[in-house]
C-alpha positions as CSV (number, residue, x, y, z in Angstrom):
1,X,-69.2,21.8,-36.9
2,X,-69.4,19.2,-39.7
3,X,-67.4,21.5,-42.0
4,X,-64.5,21.7,-39.6
5,X,-61.8,19.2,-40.1
6,X,-61.2,17.0,-37.0
7,X,-57.8,16.3,-35.5
8,X,-56.6,13.0,-34.3
9,X,-56.1,12.0,-30.7
10,X,-52.4,11.4,-31.6
11,X,-52.2,15.0,-32.9
12,X,-53.6,16.3,-29.6
13,X,-51.3,14.3,-27.4
14,X,-48.3,15.3,-29.5
15,X,-49.3,19.0,-29.2
16,X,-49.5,18.7,-25.4
17,X,-46.1,17.0,-25.4
18,X,-44.7,19.8,-27.5
19,X,-46.1,22.4,-25.0
20,X,-44.5,20.5,-22.1
21,X,-41.2,20.2,-23.9
22,X,-41.1,23.9,-24.7
23,X,-41.7,25.0,-21.1
24,X,-38.3,25.4,-19.4
25,X,-39.8,25.4,-15.9
26,X,-41.0,21.8,-16.4
27,X,-37.5,20.5,-17.1
28,X,-35.1,19.7,-14.2
29,X,-37.9,20.3,-11.8
30,X,-37.4,19.3,-8.1
31,X,-40.4,17.8,-6.4
32,X,-40.9,16.5,-2.9
33,X,-43.7,14.1,-1.9
34,X,-44.7,10.8,-0.5
35,X,-44.2,7.6,-2.5
36,X,-47.2,5.4,-3.2
37,X,-48.1,2.5,-5.5
38,X,-44.4,1.7,-5.8
39,X,-43.6,-1.1,-8.3
40,X,-40.2,-2.4,-9.3
41,X,-40.7,-4.0,-12.8
42,X,-38.8,-7.1,-13.9
43,X,-37.2,-4.9,-16.6
44,X,-35.5,-2.9,-13.8
45,X,-37.6,0.2,-14.2
46,X,-39.5,1.8,-11.3
47,X,-43.1,2.9,-11.5
48,X,-44.7,4.8,-8.7
49,X,-46.7,7.9,-7.7
50,X,-45.8,11.0,-5.7
51,X,-48.5,12.6,-3.6
52,X,-49.2,15.3,-1.0
53,X,-52.4,16.2,0.8
54,X,-54.1,17.7,-2.4
55,X,-52.7,16.0,-5.5
56,X,-50.7,13.1,-7.0
57,X,-48.7,12.5,-10.2
58,X,-47.5,9.3,-11.8
59,X,-43.7,8.8,-12.1
60,X,-41.3,6.6,-14.0
61,X,-37.6,6.1,-13.3
62,X,-35.6,4.1,-15.8
63,X,-33.2,1.4,-14.6
64,X,-30.1,3.4,-15.8
65,X,-31.1,6.2,-13.4
66,X,-32.4,4.2,-10.4
67,X,-29.2,2.2,-10.2
68,X,-27.7,5.4,-8.7
69,X,-30.2,5.5,-5.8
70,X,-28.6,4.3,-2.5
71,X,-31.8,3.1,-0.9
72,X,-34.9,1.1,-1.8
73,X,-38.0,3.3,-1.9
74,X,-41.1,2.0,-0.2
75,X,-44.7,3.2,0.0
76,X,-44.9,6.0,2.6
77,X,-41.3,7.2,2.2
78,X,-40.9,10.9,1.8
79,X,-38.5,11.7,-1.1
80,X,-37.1,14.5,-3.1
81,X,-36.8,13.9,-6.9
82,X,-35.4,15.7,-10.0
83,X,-37.0,15.1,-13.4
84,X,-38.9,16.3,-16.4
85,X,-42.7,16.6,-16.9
86,X,-43.7,14.5,-19.9
87,X,-46.8,12.8,-21.4
88,X,-47.3,9.1,-21.8
89,X,-48.8,9.0,-25.3
90,X,-50.4,5.6,-25.1
91,X,-52.7,6.6,-22.2
92,X,-52.5,10.4,-22.7
93,X,-51.4,10.9,-19.1
94,X,-49.0,13.5,-17.8
95,X,-46.2,12.0,-15.8
96,X,-42.9,12.8,-14.2
97,X,-39.8,11.1,-15.6
98,X,-37.5,11.0,-12.6
99,X,-33.7,11.2,-13.1
100,X,-32.5,11.5,-9.5
101,X,-34.0,10.6,-6.1
102,X,-33.0,11.1,-2.4
103,X,-34.7,10.9,0.9
104,X,-36.3,14.2,1.9
105,X,-34.2,16.0,4.5
106,X,-31.4,13.5,4.2
107,X,-28.8,16.1,3.4
108,X,-29.4,18.1,6.6
109,X,-29.4,14.9,8.7
110,X,-26.2,13.7,7.1
111,X,-24.5,17.0,7.9
112,X,-25.7,16.8,11.6
113,X,-24.5,13.2,11.7
114,X,-21.0,14.1,10.4
115,X,-20.6,17.0,12.8
116,X,-21.6,14.9,15.9
117,X,-19.3,12.0,14.8
118,X,-16.3,14.3,14.5
119,X,-17.0,15.8,17.9
120,X,-17.4,12.5,19.7
121,X,-14.5,10.9,17.9
122,X,-12.1,13.7,18.9
123,X,-13.2,13.1,22.5
124,X,-12.2,9.4,22.2
125,X,-15.6,7.9,22.6
126,X,-15.1,5.6,19.6
127,X,-11.6,4.5,20.6
128,X,-11.0,0.7,20.3
129,X,-9.1,0.9,23.6
130,X,-12.3,1.5,25.4
131,X,-14.1,-1.6,24.0
132,X,-15.1,-4.3,26.6
133,X,-14.5,-7.9,25.4
134,X,-17.6,-9.9,24.7
135,X,-17.8,-13.1,26.9
136,X,-17.6,-16.4,25.2
137,X,-20.4,-18.0,27.1
138,X,-23.0,-15.4,28.1
139,X,-25.5,-16.9,30.6
140,X,-27.5,-13.7,31.3
141,X,-28.3,-11.6,28.2
142,X,-30.1,-8.3,28.3
143,X,-32.3,-7.2,25.3
144,X,-33.2,-3.6,24.7
145,X,-35.6,-3.3,21.7
146,X,-39.2,-2.5,20.8
147,X,-41.9,-4.6,22.2
148,X,-43.8,-6.9,19.8
149,X,-41.4,-6.1,16.9
150,X,-39.8,-8.3,14.2
151,X,-36.4,-7.4,15.6
152,X,-37.4,-8.8,19.1
153,X,-38.8,-12.0,17.5
154,X,-35.7,-12.6,15.4
155,X,-33.4,-12.1,18.4
156,X,-35.3,-14.4,20.7
157,X,-35.6,-17.1,18.0
158,X,-31.9,-16.9,17.3
159,X,-30.9,-17.1,21.0
160,X,-33.3,-19.9,21.6
161,X,-31.9,-21.9,18.8
162,X,-28.2,-21.3,19.4
163,X,-27.9,-21.0,23.2
164,X,-31.1,-22.0,25.0
165,X,-29.4,-22.3,28.4
166,X,-29.0,-18.5,28.6
167,X,-31.5,-16.3,30.6
168,X,-32.9,-13.5,28.5
169,X,-33.9,-10.3,30.4
170,X,-35.9,-7.9,28.3
171,X,-36.0,-4.1,28.7
172,X,-38.7,-2.8,26.2
173,X,-38.3,0.7,24.8
174,X,-39.5,2.9,22.0
175,X,-37.0,2.7,19.1
176,X,-38.3,5.6,16.9
177,X,-39.5,9.1,17.5
178,X,-38.6,12.0,19.7
179,X,-39.4,10.2,22.9
180,X,-37.2,7.2,22.0
181,X,-33.8,8.4,23.2
182,X,-35.0,9.0,26.8
183,X,-36.6,5.6,26.9
184,X,-33.5,3.9,25.5
185,X,-31.3,5.6,28.0
186,X,-33.5,4.5,30.9
187,X,-33.6,0.9,29.6
188,X,-29.9,0.7,29.1
189,X,-29.1,2.3,32.5
190,X,-31.4,-0.2,34.2
191,X,-29.9,-3.1,32.3
192,X,-26.4,-2.1,33.2
193,X,-27.3,-2.6,36.9
194,X,-28.6,-6.1,36.5
195,X,-25.3,-8.0,36.5
196,X,-25.7,-9.2,32.9
197,X,-23.0,-10.7,30.8
198,X,-23.9,-8.7,27.7
199,X,-26.6,-6.3,26.5
200,X,-28.2,-6.3,23.0
201,X,-29.5,-3.0,21.6
202,X,-31.6,-3.9,18.5
203,X,-34.0,-2.4,16.0
204,X,-35.1,-3.4,12.5
205,X,-34.4,-1.4,9.3
206,X,-35.8,2.0,8.3
207,X,-35.0,5.3,6.8
208,X,-32.4,7.7,8.2
209,X,-35.2,9.6,9.9
210,X,-36.6,6.4,11.5
211,X,-33.2,5.5,12.9
212,X,-32.3,9.0,14.0
213,X,-33.0,8.4,17.7
214,X,-29.9,6.1,17.8
215,X,-27.8,9.2,16.9
216,X,-28.7,11.0,20.2
217,X,-25.6,12.4,21.9
218,X,-26.7,11.6,25.4
219,X,-27.6,8.1,24.4
220,X,-24.1,7.6,22.9
221,X,-22.4,9.0,26.1
222,X,-24.6,6.6,28.2
223,X,-23.4,3.6,26.3
224,X,-19.8,4.8,26.6
225,X,-20.1,4.9,30.4
226,X,-21.7,1.5,30.8
227,X,-19.8,-1.3,32.6
228,X,-21.6,-4.1,30.7
229,X,-20.5,-4.9,27.1
230,X,-23.1,-3.7,24.5
231,X,-23.7,-5.3,21.1
232,X,-25.7,-3.2,18.6
233,X,-27.9,-4.6,15.8
234,X,-29.6,-1.5,14.4
235,X,-31.1,-1.5,10.9
236,X,-29.6,-3.5,8.0
237,X,-26.1,-4.0,6.7
238,X,-25.6,-0.5,5.1
239,X,-27.1,1.3,8.1
240,X,-24.6,2.9,10.6
241,X,-25.8,5.0,13.5
242,X,-23.8,6.7,16.2
243,X,-24.4,3.9,18.8
244,X,-22.7,1.4,16.4
245,X,-19.5,3.4,16.7
246,X,-19.5,3.6,20.5
247,X,-20.8,0.0,21.2
248,X,-18.3,-2.7,22.1
249,X,-19.4,-4.7,19.1
250,X,-21.5,-3.8,16.0
251,X,-23.6,-6.4,14.1
252,X,-25.3,-5.6,10.8
253,X,-28.7,-6.8,11.9
254,X,-30.6,-7.8,15.0
255,X,-30.2,-11.5,14.1
256,X,-26.4,-10.9,13.7
257,X,-26.3,-9.3,17.1
258,X,-27.8,-12.4,18.7
259,X,-25.4,-14.6,16.8
260,X,-22.4,-12.6,18.2
261,X,-23.8,-12.7,21.7
262,X,-24.4,-16.4,22.0
263,X,-22.3,-19.4,20.9
264,X,-23.8,-22.3,18.9
265,X,-24.7,-25.0,21.4
266,X,-23.7,-27.7,18.9
267,X,-20.2,-26.3,18.5
268,X,-19.9,-25.8,22.3
269,X,-20.8,-29.4,22.8
270,X,-18.3,-30.5,20.2
271,X,-15.6,-28.4,21.8
272,X,-16.3,-29.9,25.2
273,X,-16.0,-33.4,23.8
274,X,-12.7,-32.6,22.2
275,X,-11.3,-31.0,25.4
276,X,-12.5,-33.9,27.5
277,X,-10.7,-36.3,25.1
278,X,-7.5,-34.2,25.2
279,X,-7.7,-34.1,29.0
280,X,-8.2,-37.8,29.2
281,X,-5.3,-38.4,26.8
282,X,-3.0,-36.1,28.9
283,X,-4.0,-37.8,32.1
284,X,-3.3,-41.3,30.6
285,X,0.0,-40.2,29.2
286,X,1.1,-38.7,32.6
287,X,0.0,-41.8,34.4
288,X,1.9,-44.1,32.0
289,X,5.1,-42.0,32.3
290,X,4.8,-42.1,36.1
291,X,4.3,-45.9,36.1
292,X,7.4,-46.3,33.9
293,X,9.5,-44.2,36.2
294,X,8.2,-46.1,39.2
295,X,9.0,-49.5,37.6
296,X,12.5,-48.3,36.8
297,X,13.1,-47.3,40.4
298,X,11.6,-50.4,41.9
299,X,13.6,-52.7,39.6
300,X,17.0,-51.1,40.5
301,X,19.5,-53.0,42.8
302,X,19.7,-50.3,45.5
303,X,15.9,-50.2,45.8
304,X,15.6,-54.0,46.3
305,X,18.6,-54.1,48.7
306,X,19.6,-50.6,49.9
307,X,21.9,-52.1,52.5
308,X,24.2,-53.6,49.8
309,X,24.8,-50.3,48.3
310,X,25.7,-48.8,51.7
311,X,28.1,-51.7,52.4
312,X,29.8,-51.4,49.1
313,X,30.5,-47.7,49.6
314,X,31.7,-48.3,53.2
315,X,34.2,-50.9,52.0
316,X,35.4,-48.6,49.3
317,X,35.8,-45.8,51.8
318,X,37.8,-48.0,54.2
319,X,40.1,-49.0,51.3
320,X,40.7,-45.4,50.3
321,X,41.3,-44.4,53.9
322,X,43.8,-47.2,54.4
323,X,45.7,-46.2,51.2
324,X,45.7,-42.6,52.3
325,X,47.1,-43.3,55.7
326,X,49.7,-45.6,54.3
327,X,50.8,-42.9,51.8
328,X,50.7,-40.3,54.6
329,X,53.2,-42.2,56.8
330,X,55.8,-42.2,54.0
331,X,55.7,-38.3,53.7
332,X,58.2,-35.9,55.3
333,X,57.1,-33.4,58.0
334,X,57.1,-30.6,55.5
335,X,55.1,-32.5,53.0
336,X,52.6,-33.4,55.6
337,X,52.3,-29.8,56.6
338,X,51.6,-28.7,53.1
339,X,49.1,-31.6,52.7
340,X,47.3,-30.6,55.9
341,X,47.0,-27.0,54.6
342,X,45.7,-28.1,51.3
343,X,43.2,-30.4,53.1
344,X,42.0,-27.6,55.3
345,X,41.6,-25.3,52.2
346,X,39.8,-28.1,50.3
347,X,37.6,-28.7,53.3
348,X,36.6,-25.1,53.5
349,X,36.0,-24.9,49.8
350,X,33.9,-28.1,49.9
351,X,31.8,-26.7,52.8
352,X,31.2,-23.5,50.8
353,X,30.3,-25.5,47.7
354,X,28.0,-27.7,49.7
355,X,26.4,-24.7,51.3
356,X,25.8,-23.0,47.9
357,X,24.6,-26.3,46.4
358,X,22.2,-26.7,49.3
359,X,20.8,-23.2,48.8
360,X,20.5,-23.7,45.0
361,X,18.8,-27.0,45.6
362,X,16.4,-25.5,48.2
363,X,15.6,-22.6,45.8
364,X,15.0,-25.0,42.9
365,X,12.8,-27.2,45.2
366,X,10.7,-24.2,46.3
367,X,10.3,-23.1,42.7
368,X,9.4,-26.6,41.6
369,X,6.8,-26.7,44.4
370,X,5.4,-23.3,43.4
371,X,5.2,-24.4,39.8
372,X,3.6,-27.6,40.6
373,X,1.0,-25.9,42.9
374,X,0.3,-23.3,40.2
375,X,-0.1,-26.0,37.5
376,X,-2.4,-28.0,39.8
377,X,-4.5,-24.9,40.6
378,X,-4.8,-23.9,37.0
379,X,-5.8,-27.4,36.0
380,X,-8.4,-27.5,38.8
381,X,-9.8,-24.1,37.7
382,X,-10.1,-25.3,34.1
383,X,-11.8,-28.5,35.3
384,X,-14.2,-26.4,37.4
385,X,-14.9,-24.1,34.4
386,X,-15.6,-27.1,32.1
387,X,-17.7,-28.8,34.8
388,X,-19.7,-25.6,35.2
389,X,-20.3,-25.3,31.5
390,X,-21.3,-28.9,31.3
391,X,-23.7,-28.3,34.2
392,X,-25.2,-25.2,32.5
393,X,-25.6,-27.1,29.2
394,X,-27.3,-30.0,31.0
395,X,-30.9,-30.6,29.7
396,X,-32.0,-30.7,33.4
397,X,-31.2,-27.0,33.6
398,X,-33.6,-26.4,30.7
399,X,-36.2,-28.6,32.4
400,X,-35.9,-26.5,35.6
401,X,-37.2,-23.5,33.8
402,X,-40.5,-25.1,33.0
403,X,-39.8,-27.2,29.9
404,X,-40.4,-30.9,29.6
405,X,-39.2,-33.8,27.4
406,X,-41.6,-36.3,25.7
407,X,-40.5,-40.0,25.2
408,X,-42.0,-42.9,23.5
409,X,-40.3,-46.3,24.1
410,X,-37.2,-44.4,25.4
411,X,-37.0,-42.3,22.2
412,X,-37.2,-38.5,22.5
413,X,-40.1,-37.0,20.5
414,X,-39.2,-33.7,18.8
415,X,-42.1,-33.4,16.2
416,X,-45.8,-34.1,16.5
417,X,-45.8,-36.1,13.3
418,X,-43.7,-38.8,15.1
419,X,-46.8,-39.6,17.2
420,X,-50.2,-41.2,16.5
421,X,-53.4,-41.2,18.3
422,X,-53.4,-43.8,21.1
423,X,-49.6,-43.9,21.5
424,X,-48.4,-44.2,25.1
425,X,-45.9,-41.6,26.0
426,X,-43.8,-40.6,29.0
427,X,-43.4,-36.9,30.0
428,X,-40.2,-36.0,31.8
429,X,-40.3,-32.8,33.9
430,X,-37.9,-31.1,36.2
431,X,-39.2,-33.2,39.1
432,X,-40.8,-36.5,38.3
433,X,-42.4,-38.1,35.2
434,X,-45.9,-38.6,33.8
435,X,-47.4,-41.5,31.8
436,X,-49.9,-40.3,29.2
437,X,-51.8,-41.4,26.1
438,X,-52.1,-39.3,22.9
439,X,-55.8,-38.3,22.3
440,X,-55.2,-36.1,19.3
441,X,-52.2,-35.1,17.1
442,X,-51.9,-31.6,15.6
443,X,-49.6,-31.8,12.7
444,X,-47.1,-28.9,12.1
445,X,-49.2,-27.6,9.1
446,X,-52.3,-27.5,11.3
447,X,-50.5,-25.4,14.1
């Protein structure tokens, strides 16, 4: 063996590489498997492995190729790739250099999705005319989502921060798998009978297969027939499922759905303050104008001495009557006859004019009364609506649901770091207060 010239490791690796390069079946090969050990390098390149039940192979996908992939691979994803079998000379390892990647089975699912969309769209299930408006101030909000999920936590946290006065009614359901559509239909049907203001249908992100239960035809038709408005927040921004098209409003994420269902309490309070200021200004302006008109009337001569006005008009009437009789006595019989006819005609015309004027005045008066009544009723309803909203926003409403407020020297305490051991505090509850002393303070970082 000592007489045989030895080859270098580099020579061996190059020979293996040449064999791989000369084998056509290892170029443009399509492989399906499960992603593992995925790593996106700072250079932009992807390094991962593909495996099945019996084997695995390392893979590399350069940045110029992975920029064309329309999803972010994750460990456990089942994918279909196209690439070339090569050898990594530095480590002498056979690997797969990937050029294209797609989710396994995605093509078939996309075709089924497009066919169902076309069918339901032609039936009018996605028409904007069928959408139910979302209420501005929802006080009872239904939540249909998975139990103990990130989506549920995000929605509850967002609703609690933006609109804590609302009552949240939950309807847990499976949100993935073959049994999910039936459970979602049952949860939505039950929620639709609970007299809610709006219903949120939410789920976190996932692959097309993970979200496929939201493309169920019966589920879509159930949402279409519901009387309560539905907001969907399924997946992430790029994810669209069939329920998003039939829903009354689609949000890109579960958090976005919560934001669209509930107003921001700070903005509502600011709006209420502005409306109260506008209403107060309008009332003051109306009162000022009324006082000015009243002052003008009470300062007039006829108001202070109404008898003088009547006396002046009586004297003027007597003078005109005297002049008329004097002039009448100087007329001939024929002239008097013509004058009497003219007077009769004028009297009739005057009566007709007075009758028409009286009817017009009565009609205008009735219309004015109706307008005034309608304006007063509309103003009363607006005031009742604002009063109801103020009552709903009242902190006492929150206390009635079991919450409490902690004070120290009339100041509201919102963070534990604002207290020290031995501080005297007052606890305000829905009914009554408690005086207490702080025994121990747990800082936020210790919670």
